C-alpha positions, 0 to 999 in steps of 0.5 A, spaced: 395 755 128 394 747 128 401 746 132 399 749 139 394 746 140 397 740 138 403 741 144 397 743 149 395 736 148 402 733 149 404 738 155 398 735 158 396 728 155 403 725 155 408 722 159 412 728 162 418 730 167 413 734 170 411 733 177 404 730 179 401 737 181 404 741 175 400 737 170 394 737 174 395 745 175 396 744 167 390 740 166 386 745 171 389 752 168 387 748 161 379 747 164 378 754 168 373 759 167 368 764 169 361 762 172 356 766 175 352 765 181 347 767 187 349 768 193 346 771 200 350 775 204 349 780 210 348 787 207 349 794 210 344 795 215 345 787 217 340 784 212 341 779 208 342 780 201 342 776 194 348 778 190 352 775 184 359 773 184 363 771 178 368 766 180 373 762 176 372 754 176 375 749 172 369 744 173 368 737 169 372 731 170 373 728 177 380 726 180 379 719 177 378 721 171 384 726 171 388 721 173 386 717 168 388 722 162 395 724 166 396 717 167 396 717 174 394 714 180 387 717 183 392 718 191 396 722 186 391 726 183 387 727 190 394 729 194 397 734 188 390 737 189 390 738 197 397 741 195 394 746 190 389 747 196 395 749 201 398 754 196 392 757 196 392 756 187 385 752 189 380 754 194 379 750 200 371 747 201 369 750 208 363 744 211 357 744 206 360 747 201 364 741 197 361 739 190 363 734 186 367 735 180 369 742 181 375 746 183 374 753 184 381 757 183 383 762 188 390 765 183 390 763 176 397 766 175 400 761 182 397 755 179 400 758 172 406 757 176 405 752 178 404 748 172 410 751 169 414 748 174 415 754 178 
């Protein structure tokens, strides 16, 4: 049982032949948690209604923290996150939505595939 966490730590944080995108995807997939937040959406009769939204989010580390943990450059991590947004594994932010240290996941299955090198 102690081997599983050790193998995960080895996969995430040690020198690896995996691409930077795969390594960043692995750490974001590892950090993903379901969160709930309130959002205002148009209701059936045109009025604005407060609803509760559940989404999968990896939050906590900054891009610099991820770069340090994976022994990558910050620009490399920024480029990897951008690529993950382009392939729709991570949600792209709309103007005004940007949050530091927050990576909303759009498709966890795709993120997992990328982290395994697919």
